[in-house]
Steps between C-alpha positions, in 0.01 A plus 500: 500500500195731465286229661739472800502879541120517505482223764728702713305815429180323612634517852575875477861453607554864601202475742632166631847643548356808674301277738822318601695823535222631728554199730876583510413857601248366752775280645722802517240693693485211748876478521500133391701514179755265655232221519550412140324161520169650622539795259541267203193295600294824543613626161424161339147495638413859402656472158338165421163622613534825306589315179225246553239771559612693195474192282157417639377857455603488133305177451189655658553837322546338153200667339572838669867497397397447136380864517707661768833321452500300175874442507491314837620140463155337490300730261799523268499118470855434622382318818201270521246546776556137620875556524451820703267326740749217546778757570272677755420168687868402496615831644227504767613145600870596515415814708291284740784249545738786585252654738466175695865548607412831680333593832146401579384864468661530158331172385159640600555835326656343188301185446165552682448877425709633211483215253117445521446882462728502191286224336162646609610841368582375150185288466230686696597828660682689229194674349329596832506881548778595744491156660739363234728794545514463871574130475804559277619776739438263798696218338800725425495655843465148658839401345669725752320349794603161354862618497473608865331177603778297335752678717267488804483882518180639346482834679742698280314389188170673570609838356639342182179295471277804532711705254501213244123461545425870444725546195385179342134594553553830312695329219230228458230764483692705245577180308127412486439837337766422234341145441142615472457408132602139537326461832163625362528253207496194731249645737720582806354744747809693616455826684573723193241307302228520766573852634661670198842645430431827683413339835790253454744787455350684800549185713853456366589854595343466847689175571826659369457788740430264793808290420717805443410645841491170681841387376661794684360409841783255587758767415319767710486258792870415462442139412732547197778749438577768245579264213145360528361857450725575207438174308130512580473846339704388190357150452147527629369852554617642167378203291157518673498876423587445135223241464246732666591798278494281189158365584369849576636654183412211271233273654498192283638161419838622367580692821395200710725272301794740552414536867488128566854466352629786728351343813635150419825551684393746771438223744854369455645851544284538813650180643852625422403820678401307810813298491718810463300668779599234752864617500 
């Protein structure tokens, strides 16, 4: 039973579930929730790709996780690297088959752009200062354009894409601060390692301020209604503020770890805010 649990944990089921829920919210923003066939395919692609990327990332990060996350399925010994790699390939294949049932634009975004970037990130781009962070943010933001392409209506997905990109970029940067010890051990050159914690925190605060102000622009221009503004404050602005204050008061790995957890669900709340703001 423990072995089965750790094989499921390998995929990071909460993250996979959240990615599927984000596509439901995206469909709601588009007004296409009644097209259940397309929605299920979109969810299948995104959730399969998310699980596959998580498994592959754990294979590549095996040595790092021995230090940063020793209780992850691979370093704890409950899942073999070969098994994790097989699961990753299987899920990428399943996601690809589901994607082939969607529009041409969705196929290009999913198979030609997103999937190769996921593989390249895990293997080659993860340790490149800021580049790796931006690639992760780009992939997550791209999922909303993928959702729009699947329903042949990309335009309403640009704001969710930009919001997801910005919040993910901040979280990835903060997460790199938290993971410095393990990353240094295996020779990764993340931004906190090359530039130092102080500059990384300054950049995180600057990006948080840009996102906090930028996210209000659609509300000020009347693109979204009052519920967007309310939920944005509660689910995005306040968490960003808490992270900034925490990093200013206690600049270090512990604050970064806490901040990364806080920001984890801000993107989802931001999407709910957009959906609520369309009424």
